Phi, psi and omega in degrees: 000325179293323181298320179294321179294317179297316179293322175299312179298320180293321177299313181296324178290322178293317181297319180291330181290325183275346184292327184271358181281163178293162181296142184247142177245140181276135178287163181297317186259121171090341181071024176287129182290137177241122181281128177242125176277160175287127182273125180291158182277123173251120183296135181281153176280150180291150179291178181299326184273358177101354178282156179239121178241128182247136178261121182293131173257169181304127176085357179282138178246170179299319179297320175296321179293316180299319181288320182292317184264348179070039178249166180282134185299312182296326179292318176297318179298317185292317180301326187255008180052044175278147182239160177091170177280336179227080184297144182267130178253146181245145174303134178094347178291135183258124181248141176276120179267317179215134174285161178293134179290154180287134180292147181263137180282125178265133182291142177263132181292137178237152180277131182241132177290134176280144178285151182292149181277154180283155178269141181290136176253153183280143181261148177296155178289141184289147180254135182280130181289149180253148178290147179237164178284137177254138179284130176275127181287146179265125180296139177251149180295143183288138179284153183287138182293153179287321181250123184292157179282116183290341177292338179272355179283162178286159186296320182291323180293318181293321178298315179299317180296319177298315179294323176299310180302320182294317179296320178296321180292320180292320177297321181293320176298317178299319178295317178298313180299312184293314184280336180284327183255006180284134178280143182279000000 
């Protein structure tokens, strides 16, 4: 029984050890496992016409291509007629990353006749300005102010006005307090 338990434990340890390793591919002869690492995406150089075509290497995904080339995922799917929400790419598959830009038409220079220039005309001789009479304004009496100057009032009158202003202010504050905090 102990022997069975030790063998089972050894098998689990070996299985756990191989679980974190890279994917293995079997060689054609003999079935010996060969470890292949994921190949990082190296952006391809544009073709002579300006288009970019990428050959997929082992382990490369659509997301890796989108990040490396800085293109839109949906545009890449549309250009290559890929289907599904998560298309599968195969090593050796050639994908169009960018189509060749449309050539721009360059204008051809043509000779254009210049329009004739205007003939200069003589300007009239300048006239020197002469002094004219200026009307002198007539001073008008100053209007009486709407609010009298309180400094010119007598002391008892000023005190009475001050007390009156103070009484009106206290009544206003009392009204605000009463009507503002009154419950409906």
